[in-house]
N, C-alpha and C positions, 0 to 999 in steps of 0.2 A: 165103016169098018175097018177102017184105019185106025181111027181115033179111036175104037173100044180098044183095039188092040195096045194102042200106044199107053191107052189108059192101065191098061192091064199089065205093062211091062214096068210102069210105074211104081203102081200101090204095091206090088209084090215086094221090090225090096225094102220097102220103108216098114211093111208089116211085119218082114222077117226082124229088121232091126230094133222093133218096139220089142220083140217078143223076145231078142237077145237080152234086152236091157232089163226087163222086168225078173229073167231070170237070173242076170247079175244078182241085182238087187235083193231078189229073194234068198241067193244065198250068203250075200253080205249078211241079211238080216240074221239069219241061222247062226254065225258066227260070231261074235261080239270080240272083239280083243280083250286077252288075260291081263292082270296087272302083272309085270314083271318087278317092279321093285315100286317104294313109295319111300319119297327124299321129303324132308320138312329142312326150307331155309327161313333163315331171318330171326329164329329165337338167340334171345341175349339171357334174358332174366327167367326165362322161364325153362321146361323141358318138351325135347322133340319127341321122348316117348312118352310124356305125359297127351300131347295129341294123336299118338298112334293108340295109346290106350282107348282115349275116346272114342278112336274112329274103329275100333276092332268088330264092332258087328256090320260095320258099312263096308270098309275097305279093306280088304284080304289082298294076300300075294296068291295069285292063282285062280283068284275070282275074276268074273266078267267084269269090265270098267264100262259102267252107263252113265247116261246123261243123269238117271235119278239119280244113282250114287253118287254122282258129283257133286248136284247139289245137296242131298241129303248132308254128304258129309261138311260141308261148308256152312251150314245150320248149326251143326253138331261145335264143330270149332267156335264159331262165333257165341255159343251159347256158354262157353266155357267163362267169359265174360273178362279173357286178357288180352284180345286183338282189337283193334280199332279195324283193320283190313284182314279178308280172307280172299286169297287169291288159289283155284285149282285149275291148274294145265298140264298137259302129256304130252308124253316127246315117243315116240315110235320108233321100239327095240323090236325089229324082224317084225313078226305079226303080230307080236305083242304090244304094250305100252307101259314106259314109266311114268307115275304119279308124281308130279313136282307141286308142295305145298309150300307157299310162299305165303307168311304173315307180318304183320305188322305190327308189334306189340304197344298196348296204353303205355301213358308214361308212368316210370317208374316213382315212386315215393322217394326223396332226398329228405325230406324233413317233416315231423308232425307238428301241428301247434293246437293246444286247447284256449278258448277263449270265452271267458265269460265265469270260468269255475272259481269258487270261493274259498270253499267248505273242501272241496276233494282235489288234492295236491297231482301237476300233471304227473309224475311217476306213478302214482295209484293208477290215474285213469290210462297211461301207457301201458300199464300189466294189466290191465282188465278188458283191452280190446286184441284184435288180432291182427290187425294191421300194423307194421314195422316200417323202419327205414329197409330202403331196397325191395319192398315187395312192389308189384304190378300193382296201381290203380285201380283196379275195374269199377267204373261207372256206376253210380246208384239206383240208375233203370233197370240194371240187372239184376234179375233174381236173388241171384247167388253173390253175389257182389259181397266181399266181407267189408267194403264201409259202411254199406246198408246194416250189415248184421252189424256192427260195431256201433252203430246207432243207439241198437236196442239194448246193446250190451251195458255203454255208458250211461242210459236212462236205468235199466236194472240195478246198476252198481250204485247211484245215489239211491237207489230203492231200500237197498239193504243196509246203507249206511242212514236208515231216515229220513231222506230227505227227497225231494221229489224237483226232478230235472226235465227239461226239453232240449234234443239237441234242433234246433232252429236251421242248420246249414251245416252240410260237409261235403264239400268236393276239395278238388287240387288245383292247383292253377298252374301255369306256363310253366312254372318253375319248379315243380315237383314239389309244392308243398303242399300237404294233407292239412287242413281246416276245419275245426268242428266247434261250432260256435254253440254254444251250452246258454240257455235260459233257466237259471234257477229258482223254483217256486217261492213266491214270495205272496205272504199272508194278508189278501185285500180287507176281507172281515173273517168275524166269527159267530157261526148263527145256534144258537139256543133251542134244541124243538123238545117236545115232551112235556113243558113245565103246566102245571094245573094251579096248585093253589100258592106254589111257591112262587117268590117275586124274582123275575129275571135279573135285577142288580144284586142280590143276594147271590146267586150264584156266578156272576160275572166277577163277584170280588173276590172270588178264588182261581181265577182263571189269568194267569201269567204271562202269556202269550198275547203277545199286542199285533193289530194290523202294523205292516212295514216291514214285520219279520222276518228273516227266512223260514220257512215252513222247517219244522224238526218236529219227527215224529215221537222221539225220544220228551220233547219239552209239551207234546201236546198229552201225552202217557199222564204225564206229574200234574198236568191240570186236571186228566180225567180223577186221578188219583186222590186229588186234594176234594173234587166234588163230592166223590164217594166217600170220602172220610166226613163229611156233614153228617152225616148218617140220616139223612133222609131220602136216598134214592133206593129202591130194591137193584136199579142197573144204570151204569153210566158207560158210554160206547162211543166211540170216532164211528159217526154212522154213515160218513161221507165224505169225499173230499172234491169239491165240485171246482170244474176251470173257470173262473170268470172270462164271461163273455167279453168279447172286443166290439165296440160298436162300427158298423161297416165304413162310419164317414173318419175314421181313426185309423192313423199307419197303426204296421204289425208293432206290438210291443217289444221293449228290448229283455224284456223279461217276465217269466211266466208269475200269472195269480190265479192262488186256489182260496176256495172257500171252505174250511173246514166246519162240518156241521157234529155237534155234539148231542146225542140222544140220551135222554135222562127217563125214566120211569120212578114215577113217586111212588113211595111205600106209606102204608099209615105209620103217622108218629104221635099218636095220644093214647095212653092207656089209664083206666079206670080199675081199680079190685078194690073188693072189698070183703073182710075176711071178719071171723068170731071165733073166739076161744075162752074156755072155762077153767080156771085153776082153782085149789081152795085156797092157795095164797091172795091172789090177785081177784077171784071170782070172773064175773064176767069182763071180757074185754073185748070192743070192737075195733076193727084195725080197717083204717080207708087210704088206699094211696090214689093220687091221681098226676099225671104227668102228659107233658106234651114238649115233645122236641122243635117244634116249629111254629110256635106262634106267630101271628099276622103274619104268615109265610116270611116271616124274616130270618129264619133260624136262629129263633130265641127259644131257650129254652129255660123251661117252667115244673117242678113237682114239690109235692106238700105230702107227705107221711103224718097220720095222726091215730094215735094211738088215746081211747076212751073208756070212759068207769073204772072199771078195776084198777087200770094201769096208767097217766095221762102222759103223752110226751107227743112232742110235733118236731118236724124236720122240715123247713121249706126253703130251696134253692131256687136261684135264678141266674140265667147265664146271658150276658150278651154280647157277641161275636163281631158286633161294628159299632161300638161309641162311637168311634170319630170315622172321618175319609182315610186314617190310616190304621185302622183296622187296630185300632186299640179293643181290648175283650176286656168284659168286668164280670166276676165271679163275685157273687152274691149269695152267704149262707144265714140262716140263723135255727137255732136249734133248743131243744129242751128234750135231751135225749137219755134212755136208760138201757146199758146193755152189759153181759155178763162178762166178767173178765178173770182170767187167772193167774195165780202168783204161784210159782212153785219157789220154795225157798229153798238157799244154800245149805249144806252140810253143816252149820252151825243152828238152822233153824228150821224146824218142823211145825207141819202146820196142820190145824186139825180137820180145814176143809179148805182147799185152796181154790175153790171159786166164789167171787162175791160179785155184785151188782154195783156198777159204776154207774152214775148220774152227772152229764156234763151239761152245762146251760152255759149258753153264749153267743158270737156271731163272730163271722170271718168275712172281710169283703180284700179283693185282689182285683189288680189290673196287670194285664200284660200286652207287650206293644212288640209288633214282630221288628226284627231289623235288620234281614234277610229273609228270600223266600225261605228258609229251614231253620233260623234263628230267630228266638225273641228274648227280651226280658221280661221279670216280672219283680212286682211289687205286692205286698200283702200285710195286713193286720189283724190280730187275733185278740181278743177277750175272751176268758172263757171260765167259768166256776166251776170245781170238780168235787164232788161229795166226798164225805170220810168213807171207809167202808170197816167194819168189823170183822176181825179174823183170830181165832184161839189159836194161841202160839206157845211152844215152848223154847227156852234159846240155853245153847251152852254156852259157856265162858271161857276162855285161855284155853280150850282143849277137853275140859271137865265140866260135868255138868252142876248147874248151881245149887246148892242145896237149902233145904230147910233144917235148921238147929233143933233137934231133938232131944236133950237130955235123956237118957238112960236107955238109948235105942239102942247103943252098939256100931252105929259109923263109924268112919274111918276117924273121926278122933273120940278121943272120949266120951263116950254116951252121946253120939251122934249118929242119924240114919242120913242117908242120901236122895233127897226127892227133887226132881226137876221143877222150875219156877215155871209154872203156869200162868200164862200172861192173855186175858180177855180186853180188850182194847183196840181200838181205830188204828192198828200199825198201820192202815193204808191212809195215811193221812191227804185231805181235800185241800184246797185253796183256790185263790183265782190267779189266771197267769195272762198276762198281757204282752204279747211280744208283737215284732214288727219282722217282717222276714223281706227279703231282698234274692231274684233268683235268675239264674241263665240258664237257657232250653235249647238243642238242638234235634233237629228231628229230620231226618231222611228217609224214614221206612214206606213203603210204598203204599200200603195197607195198613190202617191204623190198628184196627179190629184183628187182622191177621196177617202180619207181615210178613213178606217172603224175602226181601232182601233191604236191604238200609239198615240203619242202626238210629239208636236215640241216645242222648248223653242232657246230663242238669246238673246242677251245682246249685247246694241253695243254703244261704245261712239263714240261722234265726235267733235275735236278739231277743231275751224277756229280763225285764227288769222293775225294778221298784219304780224306777223314771219314768215308765208308764204306767205306774198305776199297782203292779202286779204286787203277789206277796213272794214271787221267787226270783232268784237271779242268775242265771245261765246264758253259754250261749251254744247253740249247737250248728252243727255242719255237715252236710250231707253230699256225696257224690255219686252220681247211677251213669253206667256204660251197659248199652245194650248194643247187640251183634246180631242180625240173621243173613245166614248165608244159604243161599239155595243151594242144595247137593245134585245128585245124577237125576231124581227124578221131578218132573214139573213139580211136584206139588210136596219133594220133601226137602225141610228147610231144617239147619242147625240152630240153634236160638241160644245166646249165650246172656247173660247177666251179673253184673258185678256193683255190689252196693257194697259201701264204706260209711261210715259216721263216725263223731266223737265229740266230746261235749266239754267243755269249759265251764266254771260256775258251778253251783250248788242245783242240779236238776233234783226236781221230784221225782218221784217211782213213777207217777201215772206217766209222765212224758219221757221217760228214760226210753231208749232204743230196746225191740225185744225181737224176737229171733225164735221161730217157730210156728208153722200151723202151715193152712194150705197156700200162702202166697208167700211163703218166706223157706222156710226149712222142712220140707216136706217128710213124713214118718214121725212127727214129733208133736206134742201138744201143742195147742196154739198157745203163743207167750214162753213157752218152754224156758228160756233164756234170756234174764235182762240187765241191762248194764249201760254204762255211760259208754261204751263204745261199739262199735259194730261192724262186721264183717261178712259178708255171703256172696257166696257164688253160687250160679243154677244154670245146670248146662240141658239144654231139652234135644233130642231128637224126634222131630215131627213126621210121621210117613202119612200121605195123604193117599186113602183107600178110595177115595171118593170127594166129590167137593162139599160133601156134607157130613164126612165121617172121618176122623184121624186118630190116628194110634200113637201113643208117646212113651220115649222112655225118659227117664229123667235121674240126673245125679245130681244133689245138693251138699254143700258145704258151706258151713258158718255158726259165729257166737256171738253174742251178745256178752259184753265182759266188762269187769272194774266198776268202783265205785261203791259206797255204802251209800243205802240211802236210811235219812230220819223218819222216827218215828214221833207220835207225840209224849211216849214216853221217854224220860230222861234218861241216858245211856243205854237205851235201847234203841239199837241201828239194826237195818236188812242190807247184808251183804250181796254183791251179787254172786252167784251159784262158781263162776270164773271169774278170780281175779284177773288172768290173764289169757290171752288167746289161744281157746284149746278147740281146734274145728273139728265139728261133730257132723258126722255124711249121713244122708238119707240118701235114700235111691227108691227105686219104683218104674210102675208104669200108669198110665193111662189112656182114658178116651176122651176123646173133642166133638160134639155133636151138634150139628147147628138144627135146631128145633124150631116149632113156631114161637115158643116161648124165650127164644134166643139163642145165642152159644151156648150150650153146658159142659161142665169141664167136669170129670170124675176121677181120682187119682188114688192110688194103692201105695202108700209107703213104708220104707221097713226103715227103723235107726236106730239107735243104742237103748230105747225104752221099748221098741217092741216094734208093732205096725200100728197104722193110721188110716183112715180113709178119709180122703178129704172132696169135698164139693165145692162147684163153685159155678160162676159166670165168665166164658172168655176165656182167654190164655191167661197161664199164671202171667206172663210179662211179656 
């Protein structure tokens, strides 16, 4: 009985104590200390305000301070990436607490060094990145690290400059030096895909980029243009740039290697056409044309044009682009052709009919060898027999009409009438011309058939003379300059051309310069002006409506002038319409359309003599 009472005496006080402890703990749990203040310590290169802004949704003055808030705040500050250590502590201030945040900043940047860059300067890379001297070096394992972002910025900057590069290493050392190690991409090999008929070595002759060279997109683009300019492919593109694989047993390379893949799509290169015509003069005429621009898959070109029966003519052409290992080109042409020409006489000569048929029989052969990627020199020989053509003409002598003396007719003298002398004779004398020519050509056009940038220049000297077995002795000099300037739109181009020429010696009429027609001075008839000298300027604005349709506005100014040309009639010569340079202006508009037959051209020109419509293939120049 005493024992039970004793136990009761002990149990009751203990139970009471436990109940008091639980009550106190419950009360304490119900009332967390509030944040009286937040203090940030340890910042030197960063901002305490930035830390407080980072914590605005976690720690606020007047809000309860809990363990959960403490660890959330520490994680948020760590996430900023600027601090190697973050410690949160608190100090009791009455019933509330003062939160003390102590940070240890990462090392700041004392110097930035780029290693491995050869085509981009340190200054350019320094402006492309975010990290600068004095900034905190946030480790790259932090997602928001500026250094990590700078790696991407460096690689993108290389891409904008047309190169490929990899940043193999980016880190800061113990002395505060931020080092970017850059591996610029070099070409390991070039792959060509899509060839069917064409031999691969033929295409590789146009690829000037070599394995071991630094990858340059501009240079690859030039190679693509050269391949497209062969005229064998519907499409040529840089299909892929593959990273070369490194065998597992080899160490990490000190430079990146890539494999450009050139994709081509061949197009039909052969054509056969047959036509027939009938006229009272020639009766039945059959015409056959055969051409192939990729003979034997070697980019050789051959063509044959025949006219049979009522009128016979032929024109055979052959082109070999790779005569030797130096890419020497061979051009060969044998012909016996007849075409319609026009001569418009000067003020002293009027013609009853200004059109005549001219037959040329002969051959030409030429060689051209590249000197650089954009320049080449050429040499050639020409032998040609040109037919005479009969024209009926009257001529004014000394500013008055030559007269026939008819006694008793009451003319200007006693018993005379004035009548013009009418001559029906081969005023266009033919003859044989044998000549040698030497030329220089510079070509920086991107696409030869439809240039959008670049230019073309050429200088040609032709020497004709009896020393080569010909009947005429003269020297002719020609200069041509073209420029293609891209304008505001991706398909808009300003195209300019200047042609100059002069002659020394005695050049026959049929070899003199001529200006007028679809390919020179639009708005005028073909061969409107002829002379020993020539000056021509063309300007076109080409506005692309689509990939297959372009509208053109043009202004042409030119003249062929100077010289007199002998006929077979003694004392009867034909003078150039202009003896001095007198620029004649033509202007108008036109359409260029890509069709299954090829690029077609239609121009409407207006000049001093009225208007003319011109039709052709491709651009004028």
